MARLO-19583 format. One record per residue (C-alpha): x, y, z; residue in one letter. Coordinates in nm, 4 decimals. Each point is the difference from the previous one (the first is absolute). Example, Ala and Ser with C-alpha at 12.3 -4.5 7.8 and 13.67 -1.06 7.14 Angstrom:
2
<r x="1.2300" y="-0.4500" z="0.7800" type="a"/>
<r x="0.1370" y="0.3440" z="-0.0660" type="s"/>
***
This chain:
327
<r x="-1.3441" y="0.5549" z="-2.7097" type="m"/>
<r x="0.1488" y="-0.2454" z="-0.1142" type="a"/>
<r x="-0.0176" y="-0.3312" z="0.2349" type="i"/>
<r x="0.1665" y="-0.0269" z="0.3488" type="e"/>
<r x="-0.0085" y="-0.2845" z="0.2776" type="g"/>
<r x="0.2064" y="-0.1524" z="0.2705" type="t"/>
<r x="0.1815" y="-0.3016" z="-0.0848" type="r"/>
<r x="-0.2552" y="-0.2299" z="0.0744" type="k"/>
<r x="-0.3055" y="0.1857" z="-0.1643" type="q"/>
<r x="0.1484" y="-0.0649" z="-0.2624" type="l"/>
<r x="0.0707" y="-0.3483" z="0.0017" type="e"/>
<r x="-0.3447" y="-0.0627" z="0.1226" type="q"/>
<r x="-0.1372" y="0.1917" z="-0.3569" type="a"/>
<r x="0.2422" y="-0.2281" z="-0.1683" type="g"/>
<r x="0.2336" y="0.2638" z="-0.1682" type="i"/>
<r x="0.3555" y="-0.1093" z="0.1541" type="v"/>
<r x="0.0942" y="-0.3781" z="0.1477" type="k"/>
<r x="-0.1129" y="-0.1228" z="0.3385" type="k"/>
<r x="0.2584" y="-0.0543" z="0.2303" type="r"/>
<r x="-0.0116" y="-0.2429" z="0.2749" type="e"/>
<r x="0.2375" y="-0.1319" z="0.2741" type="g"/>
<r x="0.3296" y="0.1974" z="-0.0208" type="d"/>
<r x="-0.0549" y="0.1428" z="-0.3010" type="d"/>
<r x="-0.2784" y="0.2008" z="0.1406" type="a"/>
<r x="0.1815" y="0.1210" z="0.3117" type="e"/>
<r x="0.3219" y="0.1778" z="-0.2357" type="y"/>
<r x="-0.2321" y="0.1802" z="-0.2388" type="f"/>
<r x="-0.1165" y="0.2006" z="0.3186" type="s"/>
<r x="0.2608" y="-0.0047" z="0.2148" type="e"/>
<r x="0.2248" y="0.1414" z="-0.3365" type="c"/>
<r x="-0.3213" y="0.2257" z="-0.0925" type="i"/>
<r x="-0.0495" y="0.1279" z="0.3063" type="g"/>
<r x="-0.2729" y="0.2562" z="0.1448" type="r"/>
<r x="-0.0536" y="0.4157" z="-0.0328" type="r"/>
<r x="-0.0470" y="0.0127" z="0.3246" type="s"/>
<r x="-0.0214" y="-0.2515" z="0.3558" type="t"/>
<r x="-0.4144" y="-0.0124" z="-0.1304" type="w"/>
<r x="0.0149" y="0.0696" z="-0.3931" type="q"/>
<r x="0.1476" y="-0.2674" z="-0.2461" type="e"/>
<r x="0.1514" y="0.0999" z="-0.3425" type="f"/>
<r x="-0.2448" y="0.0110" z="-0.2592" type="m"/>
<r x="0.1484" y="-0.1414" z="-0.3486" type="i"/>
<r x="-0.1228" y="0.0051" z="-0.3613" type="t"/>
<r x="-0.0225" y="-0.2827" z="-0.2052" type="p"/>
<r x="0.2855" y="0.0430" z="-0.2171" type="m"/>
<r x="0.2213" y="0.0593" z="0.3726" type="q"/>
<r x="-0.1448" y="-0.3096" z="0.1548" type="g"/>
<r x="0.0642" y="-0.2282" z="-0.4008" type="v"/>
<r x="0.3415" y="0.0894" z="-0.0048" type="i"/>
<r x="0.0768" y="-0.0136" z="0.3431" type="l"/>
<r x="-0.0895" y="-0.3687" z="-0.0949" type="d"/>
<r x="0.1697" y="-0.0478" z="-0.3290" type="m"/>
<r x="0.3250" y="0.1260" z="0.1838" type="l"/>
<r x="-0.0765" y="-0.2250" z="0.3000" type="y"/>
<r x="-0.0278" y="-0.3159" z="-0.1473" type="g"/>
<r x="0.2904" y="0.0581" z="-0.2475" type="v"/>
<r x="0.2042" y="-0.0028" z="0.3433" type="g"/>
<r x="0.3158" y="0.1888" z="0.1517" type="e"/>
<r x="0.3098" y="-0.1554" z="-0.2540" type="k"/>
<r x="0.0530" y="-0.2358" z="-0.3191" type="d"/>
<r x="0.3291" y="-0.1393" z="0.0046" type="n"/>
<r x="0.0951" y="0.2424" z="0.2967" type="d"/>
<r x="-0.0844" y="0.3073" z="-0.2058" type="a"/>
<r x="-0.2480" y="0.2233" z="0.1221" type="i"/>
<r x="-0.3364" y="-0.0654" z="-0.2275" type="v"/>
<r x="-0.1180" y="0.3482" z="-0.1369" type="t"/>
<r x="-0.2933" y="0.1225" z="-0.2582" type="v"/>
<r x="-0.0517" y="0.2611" z="-0.2131" type="t"/>
<r x="-0.3817" y="0.1912" z="-0.0425" type="p"/>
<r x="-0.0183" y="-0.2337" z="-0.3409" type="k"/>
<r x="0.0911" y="-0.3566" z="0.1495" type="d"/>
<r x="-0.3063" y="0.1233" z="0.2357" type="l"/>
<r x="-0.1995" y="-0.0170" z="-0.3233" type="l"/>
<r x="-0.2166" y="-0.2822" z="0.0111" type="y"/>
<r x="-0.3564" y="-0.0239" z="0.0121" type="d"/>
<r x="-0.0153" y="0.0390" z="0.3656" type="k"/>
<r x="0.1114" y="0.3207" z="0.0037" type="t"/>
<r x="-0.2093" y="0.0592" z="-0.2977" type="r"/>
<r x="-0.3391" y="-0.0942" z="0.2143" type="v"/>
<r x="0.1669" y="0.2003" z="0.2995" type="a"/>
<r x="-0.0022" y="0.2940" z="-0.2879" type="h"/>
<r x="-0.3486" y="-0.0588" z="-0.0554" type="i"/>
<r x="-0.0823" y="0.0064" z="0.3837" type="l"/>
<r x="0.1480" y="0.2862" z="0.0318" type="m"/>
<r x="-0.3490" y="0.1591" z="-0.2041" type="g"/>
<r x="-0.1848" y="0.2606" z="0.2046" type="k"/>
<r x="-0.2837" y="-0.2178" z="-0.0359" type="e"/>
<r x="0.0753" y="-0.3051" z="0.2119" type="w"/>
<r x="-0.0706" y="-0.1078" z="0.3292" type="y"/>
<r x="0.0976" y="-0.2168" z="0.2289" type="i"/>
<r x="-0.2933" y="-0.1462" z="0.1530" type="g"/>
<r x="-0.0604" y="-0.1758" z="0.3494" type="h"/>
<r x="0.0789" y="-0.3666" z="0.0980" type="g"/>
<r x="-0.0248" y="-0.2568" z="-0.3639" type="t"/>
<r x="-0.1281" y="0.3279" z="-0.2038" type="t"/>
<r x="0.2948" y="0.0222" z="-0.1219" type="g"/>
<r x="0.0980" y="0.3059" z="-0.3107" type="v"/>
<r x="-0.3280" y="0.1664" z="-0.1353" type="f"/>
<r x="-0.0794" y="0.2851" z="-0.1705" type="r"/>
<r x="-0.3444" y="0.1617" z="-0.0676" type="l"/>
<r x="-0.2039" y="0.0320" z="-0.3332" type="i"/>
<r x="-0.2548" y="0.2390" z="-0.0245" type="h"/>
<r x="-0.3382" y="-0.2020" z="-0.0606" type="k"/>
<r x="-0.1078" y="0.1756" z="-0.2767" type="e"/>
<r x="0.2882" y="0.1556" z="-0.1681" type="t"/>
<r x="0.2643" y="-0.2654" z="-0.0028" type="g"/>
<r x="0.2241" y="0.2572" z="0.1050" type="d"/>
<r x="0.2704" y="-0.1262" z="0.2775" type="v"/>
<r x="-0.0726" y="0.2034" z="0.2869" type="g"/>
<r x="0.2778" y="0.2519" z="0.2078" type="f"/>
<r x="0.0335" y="0.0889" z="0.3355" type="n"/>
<r x="-0.4124" y="-0.0718" z="-0.0011" type="v"/>
<r x="-0.1643" y="0.0852" z="0.3739" type="g"/>
<r x="-0.2084" y="-0.2490" z="0.2034" type="w"/>
<r x="-0.2991" y="0.2063" z="-0.0160" type="y"/>
<r x="0.0068" y="-0.0769" z="-0.3837" type="n"/>
<r x="0.1419" y="-0.3614" z="0.0040" type="r"/>
<r x="-0.3926" y="-0.1604" z="-0.0899" type="s"/>
<r x="0.0852" y="0.1665" z="-0.3656" type="k"/>
<r x="0.3280" y="-0.2066" z="-0.0374" type="y"/>
<r x="0.0491" y="-0.4096" z="-0.0142" type="e"/>
<r x="0.3207" y="-0.1511" z="0.1323" type="t"/>
<r x="0.2331" y="-0.1723" z="-0.2573" type="q"/>
<r x="0.2752" y="-0.2334" z="0.1120" type="k"/>
<r x="0.3237" y="-0.0041" z="-0.1061" type="f"/>
<r x="0.0036" y="-0.3108" z="-0.1296" type="d"/>
<r x="0.2051" y="-0.2373" z="-0.2694" type="d"/>
<r x="-0.2409" y="0.1235" z="-0.2574" type="d"/>
<r x="-0.0003" y="0.3630" z="0.0717" type="l"/>
<r x="0.3953" y="-0.0161" z="0.1269" type="r"/>
<r x="0.0957" y="-0.1702" z="-0.3895" type="q"/>
<r x="-0.2203" y="0.2440" z="-0.2070" type="e"/>
<r x="0.1365" y="0.3156" z="0.1950" type="l"/>
<r x="0.3602" y="-0.1194" z="-0.0117" type="l"/>
<r x="0.0249" y="0.0011" z="-0.3853" type="r"/>
<r x="-0.0927" y="0.3358" z="0.0433" type="e"/>
<r x="0.3038" y="0.0902" z="0.2093" type="v"/>
<r x="0.3056" y="0.2369" z="-0.1290" type="d"/>
<r x="0.3665" y="-0.1583" z="0.1388" type="d"/>
<r x="0.0757" y="0.3396" z="0.0216" type="k"/>
<r x="-0.2572" y="0.1267" z="0.2470" type="e"/>
<r x="0.1026" y="-0.3556" z="0.1733" type="v"/>
<r x="0.3349" y="0.0840" z="0.0101" type="l"/>
<r x="-0.0229" y="0.4189" z="0.1700" type="s"/>
<r x="-0.2730" y="-0.1893" z="0.2710" type="d"/>
<r x="0.3158" y="-0.2555" z="0.0665" type="i"/>
<r x="0.2817" y="0.2942" z="-0.0160" type="r"/>
<r x="-0.2536" y="0.1967" z="0.2105" type="k"/>
<r x="-0.0549" y="-0.3114" z="0.2771" type="a"/>
<r x="0.3911" y="-0.0363" z="0.0394" type="i"/>
<r x="0.0764" y="0.3857" z="0.0777" type="r"/>
<r x="-0.2710" y="-0.0461" z="0.2778" type="q"/>
<r x="0.1846" y="-0.3607" z="0.1150" type="m"/>
<r x="0.2809" y="0.2304" z="0.0527" type="k"/>
<r x="-0.0761" y="0.2660" z="0.1937" type="t"/>
<r x="0.1337" y="0.0196" z="0.4007" type="e"/>
<r x="-0.2906" y="-0.0538" z="0.1442" type="a"/>
<r x="-0.0713" y="-0.3564" z="-0.2829" type="r"/>
<r x="0.4056" y="-0.1801" z="-0.0444" type="p"/>
<r x="-0.1923" y="-0.2345" z="-0.1868" type="w"/>
<r x="0.2440" y="-0.0126" z="-0.2439" type="l"/>
<r x="0.3549" y="0.1301" z="-0.1413" type="y"/>
<r x="0.2220" y="0.0362" z="-0.2293" type="t"/>
<r x="0.3274" y="-0.2085" z="0.0539" type="p"/>
<r x="0.2090" y="0.1234" z="-0.2969" type="e"/>
<r x="-0.1276" y="0.0606" z="-0.3611" type="e"/>
<r x="-0.2241" y="0.2574" z="-0.0186" type="k"/>
<r x="-0.3685" y="-0.1042" z="-0.1258" type="g"/>
<r x="0.0723" y="-0.3010" z="0.1479" type="h"/>
<r x="-0.1849" y="-0.0949" z="0.3708" type="y"/>
<r x="-0.0266" y="-0.2691" z="0.2568" type="a"/>
<r x="-0.1963" y="-0.0260" z="0.2925" type="l"/>
<r x="0.1551" y="0.0781" z="0.3324" type="n"/>
<r x="-0.1463" y="-0.2295" z="0.2257" type="w"/>
<r x="0.2419" y="-0.2783" z="0.0666" type="w"/>
<r x="0.1947" y="0.1512" z="0.2703" type="g"/>
<r x="-0.3051" y="0.0965" z="0.2376" type="k"/>
<r x="-0.1458" y="-0.4234" z="-0.1415" type="i"/>
<r x="0.3573" y="-0.1180" z="0.1257" type="e"/>
<r x="-0.0527" y="0.2171" z="0.3175" type="r"/>
<r x="-0.3449" y="-0.1553" z="0.0487" type="i"/>
<r x="0.0624" y="-0.3595" z="-0.1040" type="k"/>
<r x="0.3199" y="0.0612" z="0.3130" type="e"/>
<r x="-0.2021" y="0.1327" z="0.2875" type="k"/>
<r x="-0.3266" y="-0.2592" z="-0.0622" type="k"/>
<r x="0.2961" y="-0.2961" z="0.0097" type="g"/>
<r x="0.0531" y="0.1782" z="0.3665" type="i"/>
<r x="-0.3535" y="-0.0041" z="0.0393" type="r"/>
<r x="-0.0065" y="-0.3748" z="-0.0549" type="e"/>
<r x="0.2732" y="-0.1061" z="0.2081" type="e"/>
<r x="-0.0652" y="0.2504" z="0.3621" type="n"/>
<r x="-0.3759" y="-0.2049" z="-0.1183" type="e"/>
<r x="0.1547" y="-0.3098" z="0.0670" type="a"/>
<r x="0.1620" y="0.1067" z="0.2796" type="m"/>
<r x="-0.2801" y="0.0839" z="0.1913" type="l"/>
<r x="-0.0128" y="-0.1792" z="0.3664" type="g"/>
<r x="0.4039" y="-0.0641" z="0.0116" type="t"/>
<r x="0.1330" y="0.0331" z="0.3422" type="v"/>
<r x="0.3950" y="0.0852" z="0.0844" type="k"/>
<r x="0.1467" y="0.1156" z="0.2508" type="n"/>
<r x="-0.3499" y="0.1007" z="0.1788" type="d"/>
<r x="-0.0771" y="0.1797" z="-0.3006" type="w"/>
<r x="-0.3047" y="-0.0639" z="-0.2238" type="e"/>
<r x="-0.0567" y="0.0734" z="-0.3932" type="f"/>
<r x="-0.3625" y="0.1895" z="-0.0389" type="v"/>
<r x="-0.1688" y="0.1862" z="-0.1672" type="k"/>
<r x="-0.1460" y="0.2974" z="0.1008" type="e"/>
<r x="-0.3092" y="0.1558" z="-0.2073" type="g"/>
<r x="0.0479" y="-0.0614" z="-0.3658" type="y"/>
<r x="0.3058" y="0.0414" z="-0.1176" type="r"/>
<r x="0.2804" y="0.0491" z="0.3038" type="t"/>
<r x="0.1958" y="-0.2850" z="0.0698" type="f"/>
<r x="0.1785" y="0.0223" z="0.3396" type="q"/>
<r x="0.2006" y="-0.2223" z="0.3091" type="w"/>
<r x="-0.1947" y="0.0431" z="0.2579" type="k"/>
<r x="0.0873" y="-0.1415" z="0.3544" type="p"/>
<r x="-0.1895" y="-0.2825" z="0.1261" type="l"/>
<r x="-0.0529" y="0.2401" z="0.3562" type="y"/>
<r x="-0.0298" y="0.3376" z="0.1268" type="r"/>
<r x="0.2995" y="0.1419" z="0.1560" type="l"/>
<r x="-0.0294" y="0.2216" z="0.3344" type="k"/>
<r x="0.2156" y="0.3583" z="0.0075" type="l"/>
<r x="0.0487" y="0.2632" z="0.2808" type="y"/>
<r x="-0.0050" y="0.3539" z="-0.1303" type="s"/>
<r x="0.1139" y="0.2764" z="0.2015" type="v"/>
<r x="-0.1806" y="0.3979" z="-0.0339" type="t"/>
<r x="0.0447" y="0.2748" z="0.1101" type="c"/>
<r x="-0.2631" y="0.2212" z="-0.0472" type="d"/>
<r x="-0.2377" y="-0.2421" z="-0.2114" type="n"/>
<r x="0.2618" y="-0.0180" z="-0.2223" type="r"/>
<r x="0.1907" y="-0.2899" z="-0.0324" type="r"/>
<r x="0.3638" y="0.0136" z="0.0102" type="i"/>
<r x="0.1714" y="-0.3593" z="-0.0086" type="a"/>
<r x="-0.1635" y="-0.3432" z="0.0105" type="t"/>
<r x="0.1716" y="-0.2961" z="0.1315" type="f"/>
<r x="-0.0228" y="-0.4425" z="-0.0461" type="y"/>
<r x="0.0010" y="0.0200" z="0.3869" type="t"/>
<r x="-0.1907" y="0.2151" z="0.2617" type="e"/>
<r x="0.3705" y="-0.0090" z="0.2081" type="a"/>
<r x="0.1387" y="0.1907" z="-0.3026" type="d"/>
<r x="-0.2974" y="0.2527" z="0.0189" type="a"/>
<r x="-0.0408" y="0.0490" z="0.3694" type="n"/>
<r x="0.4241" y="0.0516" z="0.0074" type="n"/>
<r x="-0.0509" y="0.2892" z="-0.2487" type="l"/>
<r x="-0.2918" y="0.1502" z="0.1761" type="l"/>
<r x="0.2049" y="0.0269" z="0.3306" type="s"/>
<r x="0.2727" y="0.1970" z="-0.1673" type="q"/>
<r x="-0.2760" y="0.2424" z="-0.1479" type="l"/>
<r x="-0.1292" y="0.0581" z="0.3334" type="k"/>
<r x="0.3301" y="0.0481" z="0.1472" type="d"/>
<r x="0.1743" y="0.1684" z="-0.2572" type="n"/>
<r x="-0.2611" y="0.2274" z="-0.1568" type="l"/>
<r x="0.0920" y="0.2944" z="-0.1449" type="i"/>
<r x="-0.3168" y="0.0949" z="-0.1666" type="q"/>
<r x="-0.3576" y="0.0380" z="0.1150" type="m"/>
<r x="-0.1757" y="-0.2726" z="-0.0152" type="a"/>
<r x="-0.3878" y="-0.0966" z="0.1470" type="y"/>
<r x="-0.0538" y="-0.3488" z="-0.0751" type="y"/>
<r x="0.2433" y="-0.2585" z="-0.0124" type="y"/>
<r x="-0.0634" y="-0.3885" z="-0.0140" type="d"/>
<r x="0.0617" y="-0.3240" z="-0.1431" type="v"/>
<r x="-0.2926" y="-0.1185" z="-0.2518" type="a"/>
<r x="-0.0683" y="-0.3528" z="-0.0886" type="e"/>
<r x="-0.0189" y="-0.1096" z="-0.3722" type="e"/>
<r x="-0.0718" y="-0.2804" z="-0.2246" type="y"/>
<r x="0.1993" y="0.0049" z="-0.3025" type="y"/>
<r x="0.0142" y="-0.2136" z="-0.2894" type="e"/>
<r x="0.2892" y="0.0282" z="-0.2935" type="p"/>
<r x="-0.1128" y="-0.1203" z="-0.3455" type="h"/>
<r x="0.3018" y="-0.0685" z="-0.2181" type="l"/>
<r x="-0.0127" y="0.0417" z="-0.3929" type="k"/>
<r x="-0.0189" y="-0.3293" z="-0.2204" type="p"/>
<r x="0.3763" y="0.0356" z="-0.0864" type="t"/>
<r x="0.0868" y="0.0029" z="0.3687" type="a"/>
<r x="0.1832" y="-0.3117" z="0.0996" type="n"/>
<r x="-0.2064" y="-0.0513" z="0.3527" type="p"/>
<r x="0.2545" y="-0.2874" z="0.0646" type="e"/>
<r x="0.2955" y="0.2308" z="0.1429" type="v"/>
<r x="-0.2128" y="0.1642" z="0.3354" type="f"/>
<r x="-0.3299" y="-0.1320" z="0.1580" type="p"/>
<r x="-0.2035" y="0.2650" z="0.0421" type="p"/>
<r x="0.0874" y="0.0895" z="0.3600" type="w"/>
<r x="0.2996" y="0.0346" z="-0.1226" type="k"/>
<r x="-0.0364" y="0.2395" z="-0.2871" type="y"/>
<r x="-0.2322" y="0.1886" z="0.2318" type="v"/>
<r x="0.2942" y="0.0390" z="0.2104" type="k"/>
<r x="0.2963" y="0.1141" z="-0.2556" type="l"/>
<r x="-0.2286" y="0.2258" z="-0.1587" type="h"/>
<r x="-0.0664" y="0.2142" z="0.3675" type="l"/>
<r x="0.3298" y="0.0189" z="0.0671" type="e"/>
<r x="0.0738" y="0.1503" z="-0.3385" type="n"/>
<r x="-0.2503" y="0.2016" z="0.0122" type="q"/>
<r x="0.1049" y="0.1245" z="0.3431" type="l"/>
<r x="0.2585" y="0.1918" z="-0.0993" type="a"/>
<r x="-0.2427" y="0.2018" z="-0.2379" type="t"/>
<r x="-0.1997" y="0.0410" z="0.3089" type="m"/>
<r x="0.3152" y="0.0757" z="0.1792" type="y"/>
<r x="0.0848" y="0.3196" z="-0.2488" type="g"/>
<r x="-0.3461" y="0.1168" z="-0.0265" type="k"/>
<r x="-0.1560" y="-0.0360" z="0.2935" type="y"/>
<r x="0.1798" y="-0.1583" z="0.3473" type="i"/>
<r x="0.3328" y="0.2157" z="-0.0040" type="r"/>
<r x="-0.2574" y="0.3087" z="0.0353" type="g"/>
<r x="-0.1097" y="-0.1261" z="0.3307" type="y"/>
<r x="0.2679" y="-0.1595" z="0.1515" type="i"/>
<r x="0.3852" y="0.0904" z="0.0577" type="t"/>
<r x="0.1378" y="-0.3216" z="0.1084" type="s"/>
<r x="-0.0666" y="-0.3121" z="-0.2387" type="v"/>
<r x="0.2750" y="-0.2551" z="0.0844" type="s"/>
<r x="-0.1754" y="-0.3047" z="-0.1275" type="q"/>
<r x="-0.1184" y="0.2085" z="-0.2986" type="f"/>
<r x="0.3409" y="0.2403" z="-0.1305" type="a"/>
<r x="0.0628" y="-0.2518" z="-0.2297" type="d"/>
<r x="-0.3000" y="-0.0358" z="-0.2645" type="y"/>
<r x="0.1180" y="0.3524" z="-0.1576" type="t"/>
<r x="0.3380" y="-0.1508" z="-0.1057" type="k"/>
<r x="-0.0953" y="-0.3986" z="-0.1100" type="r"/>
<r x="-0.3562" y="-0.0188" z="-0.1711" type="p"/>
<r x="-0.0873" y="-0.3567" z="-0.0216" type="l"/>
<r x="0.0554" y="-0.2268" z="-0.3249" type="k"/>
<r x="-0.0908" y="-0.3071" z="0.0848" type="l"/>
<r x="-0.3483" y="0.0601" z="-0.1387" type="l"/>
<r x="0.0899" y="-0.0336" z="-0.3252" type="a"/>
<r x="0.1124" y="-0.3337" z="0.0111" type="e"/>
<r x="-0.3793" y="-0.0118" z="-0.0478" type="v"/>
<r x="0.0099" y="0.1183" z="-0.3617" type="k"/>
<r x="-0.3096" y="0.1109" z="-0.0391" type="e"/>
***
């Protein structure tokens, strides 16, 4: 079986260029994962081709940079072709790439089991061996491996390359995603710089690993009217809650075994893009509850009471003031 490994494993083995910083993030995100816990395995040929296409960039004089299989024919792809042989192994840590040579016969070992390893010695893929093997490479076989690697990188699961216009010409399909990564990184840096900012009783905070939001400086006490342990409306003032509760008692049309007013504490949160200067937290919550009351009236309150003069107009004019927050 030919060598396969994660991008990091191929980098540690010296097969592909080691990526650091932003480049490492771009490669990791664009290559993606097979599943939540499993990274994509790539071959030496795939890794070398991706390195080359990333290195030449997206455009040259506003024209999309494309390559043909013949353009990719150079010493690095020839080396990758050599390492596609079944006799090669990737070592752990700094061992690099090696193959096994029989101590007595000098033959190359293929698929050698651990119980036979004592009969073989390790031959590292160093510069001398590289130059020796390069002299024996057939470029037709290298081109065949290049074309196969390209096909493998144009699938639904691995959409890393694409054909812009002319058949047989290929380009890297990562640049759009890289731009989105840069934008997200810029937004994240702006959010980090805003941490601790206080506006209109809202504080800009970070919850968890990456969740930025506006959070009130204080908790708000609310009053919920419940009927048979079901919350049917929530109010900012206790007087409004008691007013609805008295109407429920006076105009009951459905049997209710238990109804009450319960105190709750609430902390509203705004998205990082929201404008906290439109409303302070108490005003935002008050408008939110009034807007929500229209829905609650239609779902619950109307089924319990017959006289709702205080709330009748909510079904006709849903409040739109919250749109000013611009979440």
